[in-house]
C-alpha positions as CSV (number, residue, x, y, z in Angstrom):
1,M,0.0,0.0,0.0
2,S,1.4,3.4,-1.0
3,A,1.9,6.2,1.6
4,T,-1.0,8.1,0.1
5,A,-3.3,5.1,0.4
6,E,-2.2,4.4,3.9
7,T,-2.9,8.0,4.9
8,A,-6.4,7.8,3.3
9,S,-7.0,4.5,5.1
10,A,-6.0,6.0,8.5
11,R,-8.1,9.0,7.9
12,L,-11.2,6.9,6.9
13,A,-10.7,4.9,10.1
14,E,-10.7,8.1,12.1
15,L,-13.9,9.2,10.5
16,L,-15.5,5.8,11.3
17,R,-14.3,5.9,14.9
18,N,-15.9,9.3,15.4
19,A,-19.2,8.3,13.7
20,R,-22.4,9.6,15.2
21,F,-25.5,7.4,15.5
22,E,-28.9,8.9,14.8
23,V,-31.8,7.2,16.6
24,L,-35.5,7.6,16.6
25,P,-37.3,8.1,20.0
26,L,-39.4,4.9,19.7
27,E,-40.0,2.0,22.2
28,G,-37.0,-0.1,22.9
29,I,-34.3,2.2,21.5
30,E,-32.9,3.1,24.9
31,E,-32.3,-0.5,25.8
32,Q,-30.6,-1.1,22.4
33,V,-28.3,1.8,22.9
34,L,-27.3,0.8,26.4
35,K,-26.7,-2.8,25.2
36,H,-24.8,-2.2,22.0
37,L,-23.1,1.2,22.1
38,G,-20.3,2.5,24.4
39,A,-20.7,5.9,26.0
40,D,-18.0,7.2,23.7
41,V,-20.5,7.2,20.8
42,K,-22.3,10.4,20.3
43,L,-26.0,10.1,19.7
44,T,-28.5,12.3,17.9
45,V,-32.2,12.0,18.6
46,T,-34.8,12.8,15.9
47,A,-38.1,14.6,16.1
48,S,-41.2,14.0,14.0
49,P,-44.2,16.2,13.2
50,R,-46.6,13.4,14.3
51,R,-45.0,12.7,17.7
52,G,-43.8,16.2,18.6
53,L,-40.7,17.3,20.6
54,D,-41.5,15.7,23.9
55,P,-40.4,12.1,23.0
56,T,-37.1,13.6,21.7
57,L,-36.4,15.5,24.8
58,E,-37.3,12.6,27.1
59,L,-35.0,10.2,25.4
60,T,-32.3,12.8,25.2
61,E,-32.5,13.4,29.0
62,R,-32.4,9.6,29.8
63,L,-29.4,8.9,27.5
64,T,-27.6,12.0,28.7
65,A,-28.1,10.8,32.3
66,A,-26.7,7.4,31.3
67,G,-23.5,9.1,30.3
68,Y,-23.9,9.5,26.5
69,A,-23.2,12.8,24.7
70,T,-26.6,13.3,23.2
71,V,-27.8,15.8,20.5
72,P,-31.5,16.4,20.2
73,H,-33.1,17.6,17.0
74,L,-34.7,21.0,17.6
75,S,-37.3,21.3,14.8
76,A,-38.2,24.9,14.2
77,R,-41.6,24.1,12.8
78,L,-42.5,22.3,16.1
79,V,-41.7,25.3,18.3
80,R,-44.7,27.5,19.0
81,D,-43.1,30.8,20.0
82,R,-40.1,32.5,21.8
83,A,-41.5,31.5,25.2
84,H,-41.7,27.9,24.1
85,L,-38.2,28.1,22.7
86,S,-36.9,29.5,26.0
87,E,-38.6,26.6,27.9
88,L,-37.0,24.0,25.6
89,L,-33.5,25.5,26.0
90,D,-33.9,25.7,29.8
91,R,-34.9,22.1,29.9
92,L,-32.1,20.9,27.7
93,R,-29.5,22.8,29.7
94,A,-30.9,21.5,32.9
95,G,-30.6,18.0,31.5
96,G,-26.9,18.3,30.7
97,V,-27.3,18.7,26.9
98,R,-24.4,20.6,25.4
99,E,-25.1,20.3,21.7
100,L,-28.1,20.9,19.4
101,F,-29.1,20.0,15.9
102,V,-31.4,22.8,14.6
103,L,-33.5,22.1,11.5
104,A,-36.7,23.2,9.9
105,G,-38.3,19.8,10.3
106,D,-40.8,18.0,8.1
107,A,-44.0,19.5,9.4
108,E,-45.9,21.0,6.4
109,E,-47.1,24.0,8.4
110,P,-45.1,25.7,11.3
111,A,-46.7,25.4,14.7
112,G,-45.8,29.1,15.3
113,E,-43.5,31.8,14.3
114,F,-40.5,29.7,13.1
115,P,-40.8,28.5,9.5
116,G,-37.1,27.5,9.3
117,A,-33.9,26.9,11.2
118,A,-32.5,30.3,10.5
119,E,-35.4,32.0,12.2
120,L,-35.1,29.8,15.2
121,L,-31.3,30.2,15.5
122,E,-31.7,34.0,15.2
123,A,-34.4,33.9,18.0
124,M,-32.0,32.0,20.2
125,G,-29.7,35.1,20.1
126,P,-27.0,35.0,22.9
127,R,-28.4,31.7,24.2
128,R,-26.6,30.0,21.3
129,A,-23.4,30.5,23.3
130,E,-24.8,28.3,26.0
131,F,-24.2,25.3,23.8
132,E,-20.8,24.0,22.8
133,A,-21.9,23.1,19.3
134,I,-24.9,23.7,17.0
135,G,-25.4,21.7,13.9
136,I,-27.5,22.6,10.8
137,T,-28.7,20.6,7.9
138,G,-27.3,20.3,4.4
139,Y,-29.1,18.8,1.4
140,P,-27.1,16.9,-1.2
141,E,-30.4,16.3,-2.9
142,S,-33.5,18.3,-3.1
143,H,-35.7,18.7,0.0
144,H,-39.2,17.6,-0.4
145,L,-40.6,20.8,1.2
146,I,-38.0,23.4,0.4
147,S,-36.8,24.5,-3.1
148,D,-33.1,24.2,-4.0
149,E,-32.8,28.0,-4.2
150,E,-34.2,28.3,-0.7
151,T,-31.8,25.7,0.7
152,I,-28.9,27.7,-0.7
153,R,-30.1,30.9,0.8
154,A,-30.8,29.2,4.1
155,M,-27.2,27.8,4.2
156,F,-25.8,31.4,4.1
157,A,-28.3,32.6,6.7
158,K,-27.7,29.7,9.1
159,A,-23.9,29.1,8.8
160,P,-22.8,32.1,10.9
161,M,-24.9,30.8,13.8
162,A,-23.7,27.2,13.7
163,T,-20.6,25.2,14.2
164,H,-21.1,22.4,11.7
165,I,-23.3,20.9,8.9
166,V,-24.9,17.4,8.9
167,S,-25.9,16.2,5.4
168,Q,-29.3,14.6,4.9
169,L,-29.4,10.9,4.0
170,C,-28.1,10.2,0.5
171,F,-27.1,7.0,-1.2
172,D,-24.9,8.3,-4.0
173,A,-21.3,9.2,-3.4
174,S,-20.9,11.4,-6.5
175,T,-23.9,13.4,-5.4
176,I,-22.5,13.9,-1.9
177,A,-19.0,14.8,-3.2
178,A,-20.5,17.3,-5.8
179,W,-22.6,18.9,-3.1
180,I,-19.6,19.3,-0.7
181,A,-17.6,20.9,-3.5
182,E,-20.4,23.3,-4.2
183,V,-20.8,24.2,-0.5
184,R,-17.0,25.0,-0.4
185,R,-17.2,26.9,-3.7
186,R,-19.9,29.1,-2.3
187,G,-17.7,30.0,0.7
188,T,-19.2,28.0,3.5
189,D,-16.3,26.5,5.5
190,L,-18.1,24.7,8.4
191,P,-17.0,21.1,9.0
192,I,-19.4,18.6,7.4
193,W,-20.7,15.3,8.8
194,I,-21.7,13.1,5.9
195,G,-25.0,11.4,6.4
196,V,-24.9,7.7,5.5
197,P,-27.6,5.0,6.0
198,G,-26.8,2.4,8.6
199,N,-27.0,-1.4,8.1
200,V,-30.7,-1.2,7.8
201,P,-33.0,-3.8,6.1
202,H,-34.6,-2.3,3.0
203,R,-38.0,-3.3,4.2
204,K,-37.4,-1.2,7.4
205,L,-36.3,1.7,5.3
206,L,-39.7,1.7,3.6
207,R,-41.7,1.0,6.8
208,V,-40.1,3.5,9.0
209,S,-40.1,6.2,6.3
210,V,-43.8,5.9,6.2
211,Q,-44.2,5.7,9.9
212,I,-41.9,8.5,10.9
213,G,-42.1,10.7,7.8
214,L,-38.4,10.8,6.9
215,G,-38.6,12.7,3.7
216,E,-35.1,11.8,2.6
217,S,-35.7,8.0,2.9
218,T,-39.0,8.3,1.2
219,R,-37.5,10.1,-1.7
220,F,-34.9,7.5,-2.1
221,L,-37.3,4.6,-1.9
222,S,-39.8,6.2,-4.4
223,H,-36.9,6.7,-6.9
224,H,-35.7,3.1,-6.5
225,R,-38.9,1.0,-6.2
226,N,-37.9,-1.7,-8.7
227,W,-34.5,-2.1,-7.0
228,I,-36.0,-2.2,-3.5
229,S,-38.5,-4.8,-4.5
230,R,-35.6,-7.2,-5.5
231,L,-33.6,-6.5,-2.3
232,V,-36.4,-5.9,0.2
233,G,-35.4,-8.9,2.4
234,R,-31.7,-7.8,2.6
235,P,-30.1,-5.0,4.7
236,F,-28.5,-2.0,3.1
237,N,-24.7,-2.4,3.5
238,P,-23.0,1.0,3.8
239,E,-19.6,-0.5,2.9
240,R,-19.7,0.4,-0.8
241,L,-21.0,3.9,-0.2
242,V,-18.3,4.6,2.4
243,R,-15.6,3.2,0.1
244,E,-16.8,5.4,-2.8
245,L,-16.8,8.4,-0.5
246,T,-13.2,7.9,0.7
247,P,-11.5,10.2,-1.8
248,C,-13.9,13.1,-0.9
249,A,-14.1,12.3,2.9
250,T,-10.4,12.1,3.3
251,D,-9.6,15.2,1.3
252,P,-8.5,17.9,3.8
253,A,-10.1,20.6,1.5
254,A,-13.5,19.0,2.0
255,R,-13.3,19.4,5.8
256,V,-15.3,16.3,6.6
257,A,-15.6,15.8,10.3
258,G,-17.0,12.2,10.2
259,F,-19.9,10.1,9.3
260,H,-23.5,10.6,10.6
261,L,-25.1,7.1,10.6
262,Y,-28.9,7.1,10.0
263,T,-29.6,3.9,11.9
264,L,-33.4,3.9,11.8
265,N,-32.9,2.2,15.2
266,E,-30.9,-0.7,13.8
267,V,-28.2,0.1,16.3
268,A,-26.8,-3.4,16.8
269,R,-26.5,-4.1,13.0
270,T,-25.0,-0.7,12.3
271,E,-22.5,-1.0,15.1
272,R,-21.4,-4.5,14.0
273,W,-20.9,-3.2,10.5
274,R,-18.8,-0.2,11.9
275,R,-16.6,-2.5,14.0
276,A,-16.1,-4.8,11.1
277,A,-15.1,-1.9,8.8
278,L,-12.6,-0.7,11.4
279,A,-11.2,-4.2,11.7
280,R,-10.7,-4.3,7.9
281,L,-8.9,-1.0,8.1
282,G,-6.7,-2.4,10.9
283,A,-8.0,0.2,13.3
284,E,-10.3,-1.9,15.6
């Protein structure tokens, strides 16, 4: 192996070691996390329009109390007003939360005065400094509720109020790499966490997308129905996607911070895959 290949391999291993696990606040997930993940793994907890923010905050509080660094999704369209926002921030701070992920969310209509993440971040004002890190969303592919033009404008508006970007779920390495290059070309320099699906059965991708309303998964499935029908009994293996992402992810100019694993609560499967990938890289 050449020195360049060894460097890329070592960097890829570092990105996998630092991977974040995204979980859904559904029954049984707390037990899965405690059983299969060490407290060195950072967790992000989603929110959905149907269930609201309470399940997100409750799971975040329990996992934080158990010793995990936990990042709740704060969906702007689920926050009613500034008083509600203040209550949420107080509760999160009291629960030991030190990082937020602020996004518009998938609710078709805002619950109050915050149609998007930029408006919510602006309303936080000086309170943003109470948190060590604040993530915002990036969209390698089109958002199902927001136009491409608006996502570009929103990136410029949000970036000065955030510390990093997390890309939405995408299954195509060339699309992700092109999007990162465009983000950098437009002058946004925040570190990027690349969103990658975990080791999730295709059947579950379909079922959970419908149940939770994950727009990014739904878009993928709708565009690949024939392929999904052939593979529906098999899990998605992130290996090929991660391998194809290696040139981009390990390029210093891309400023990739790590992988953000969309587990859809397949925590054990995804962690086994991650450990095996690290072993193949000689980094386990």
